[in-house]
N, C-alpha and C positions, 0 to 999 in steps of 0.2 A: 504493499502500501504505499502511495504518497502522497503531497497536495499539488495542485496545482495552484497560479498565483490569486486565487480568489478564495484559497485555501478549500479548496473542493476536494474530499478524498475520491486518489483514483486506484479500483482496486485491480490485481491482480487477477490472475485465469483460476489460481489456487480458492484466492476470499470468494469470487465469485460463486465457484462449485458451492460453495458452505452459504454464501446468501442465498441460491438457487433451494436448496432444499428446505431451508426456513420459511421462503417463500410457497414453496410448494405444500408445506402443512399447512401454513394459513388459508392456502385456496381450499384444498381440502376440509379445512374446521367450515367457512363457509359452503362449502357444497351439503356438509351434513348439516350445517344449522337451518340450509333452509328447507331442506324434508322438517323441519320441527315448526316452520311458522306454518300458523293456524290459528283460526280464528278461537279465540279463550285459552290461549298461551299466555302465560308471563313473561316478561323482559326476565325478571328473576329466574325465572326456570330456562329459559336460554341463554343466559349468563352462566349458569351451573353444568349447563351442556356443553357451555363453549369450554370451560374451564377442562372439565373432565375429559373431554376428546384430547384436548391438548398434551395436559399430561401424560395421558394414556400413551402416547407418540412421542413422548422423548421431549417435549417441550416446556416452556412454562409462558404464561400468560403474561407477554410485560405491561398490558396497559396497568394490570393491579397492582396498585399501589405506586404507579407512575406519579410520582409528585402529589400523594394521597389520592389519584382517582382508587375508587372502593370497591368497582367490579373487574373482573376479567376479558367486560366484551364491551362496546359501546353499544346503544340501543337509541337509536333516535328514532321516532314514533311521530308521524304526520308534521307538524308545524316545528320538529325540534330539527335545525340545522345539522347540528354535530355535538359530540361529547354529551348523549343522552345518558345517565342513568339509571341501571335496570332496578323495576319495583317489581309491586304485586300487582298491578292492574294488567287484567286481560285482555290481549288485543281483539278489537272490533273487526265485524266487517264492515272495509268499506278503507281501515286505514291502510297507510304505508311504512314501513319500515327498515332503516339501515341499520346491517348489523357493521361494526367495524371492529377488525381482529387484529390482532400483531402477537407473532409470536416470536419468543428466544430460543431458539436451539443452536447450543454449543455455544456460546456468545455472539450469533449471527442471528440478525432481525427480518422479517419478512409483515409485509404490511398491505391489506387491501380489504375493502370495503363496497358494499352492492346494498341497491334498493329492492325488498317485495315489495308486493300487491298482496293485501291480505283478504280472502275471500272476494267477492266483487266491489269492484274499485271503480271508481269515476272514471269517467276517458279524461277529462280535464288531467287528473293524476296519473293515469299511465302515459298522458302525453308527457309528463313531468320524468316521469324514470326513464321515457324514452328519450329526452333530453338532454338530461344529464349524462345516463350514459354516452349517447353519441359525444356529446362535450369533452368526455374523456380520453375517446379515439380520435376526436380531432387533433387536440394535442399530443397525442403520441403520435399519429400520424404527418406534423409538423415538424420532426427533428429529421431530418438533412445534415447530410457534409455540411459542413459551415456553420449551422442552425446555432444560434446561440439563445440563452433561455428567454430571453423576450419573445423569442417568435413562439412556443407555447402560447403566452400570453395573447401573444396580437391572433391567431387561429383560435382559444376556444374564445375570445369575447365576441371576435368578430359572427362566431357560430351561435351564440347566445343571444346575441344582437339582434339577430335576424328572424327569431324568433318571437313574434308576438306575444306580450302579454307575459313572458317568462325571463329574466333575469338571473345575472350571478350575484351570489353573495362574495364579498371581495375580501372581507374580515379572515378567510383560511386559506390557506396555500397548500401546495404539496412542498418535500423535505429531502435533503437526501437521507441517506439509510443504508446501514451496514453495522459496523462493531453498535451503534448508538441506534436507539431506535429514532430521533432525530438529530440529524447531520446540517451540514450547509452542503447545497444553498437553499433558501427559500423559492421555491417554485413558485410563481404569480402565475394565476390564471388569467391576468387582465397587462395590458402592455404598458410599460413607465417608460420616462424618456435616459435616464442613466443608464449608463451603458450595462449589459450583464455580460459573464462568462459565456463562452464559446462551450460546447458539447459535446464532451471527450471521451473517447474510448476509455472505459473503465469505470465510467462514473455511474453509480446507482440511485436511483430518487423517487420519490411518486409523482403520480400526477392526479386529483383527485379536487376536482370542481363540484361545489354546491350550489343547485340551480334553484329559487322557490318562483312559485308561479303567481307571486305580489309582493311583499318589500325586499329591498335587498340587504334589508335591516336588520339585526337581531341584537335581542337581549339576554344578560345572564340570569338562571334563576337562584335562588335563595342556599341551591346546595353547592355555586361555585364551581359549578360545570355546564349543566345542561343549558345549550345556548338555543332559544327560540326565536324566531320569526317576528317582526313588532307587529304586525299584522295577524299573525298566528294561522299564513297562508302556509299552504305545506311547502315542505323542502324535500329535496333529492342529491344525493351524493352518490358515484362511484368512484373506485381508486385500484389502479395497480400499483406494483414497483416494476419500474423498468432499469433493467441495465443497458449501455450503450458499447455495440461492440467495435472489433476493431478496424469494419469499416462503416461506423458510424452509425449503426441501425437499430434503432432502437428493440430491445427483446421483450416481449414481457413476462415477467416471473412468476408472477403469481396469476 
């Protein structure tokens, strides 16, 4: 591992092989949890299942205890944009829920999230889910030889802005990942005026835009974690961990 001029970690092939294994476990955990999402299940139960699945497969749920976070899984329901804390409230027909999983496996991290519909969901909220998923892939597809991180923000922002009635929540961003859950750089999903680093082979980072069908602003709840849209409009997020190979291609590890 080395660092570039922006202090971003650049990993070698052995490091990336280890990160990939952690990412695969994070993805498998989400696959398993998807089968458990249904009307009547509580987010606390999903959290219990998440923790057991990760531990049974030799990993550690990295979210639990991170800066005091009380659970192994972030469960963001409906108007919760991110960092939802699991509770005893059952999911209801028409809800949507984002599950965000971070796995620590042998000291390496994998991070991924998806939004799932619960039962019969309104078309507008299904559209929201699809737009959030596509926005993530638009960001990934923006990575080419010579790209800078700002190109991700330009592409994601342009796509979301083309969708009338939907907007990007700009308060949250992707991040580098590897030995630590959160590393440099911050991966913004909107463009900025100052120079950003070139995207180089060996970099690992997440792309994870959050899209709302109402307000682009959020407020923090009393638990100190849960972030909800100010107008209580629904929000959706998708996240992949990406590795940049020697040909400057983005490889989805999760």
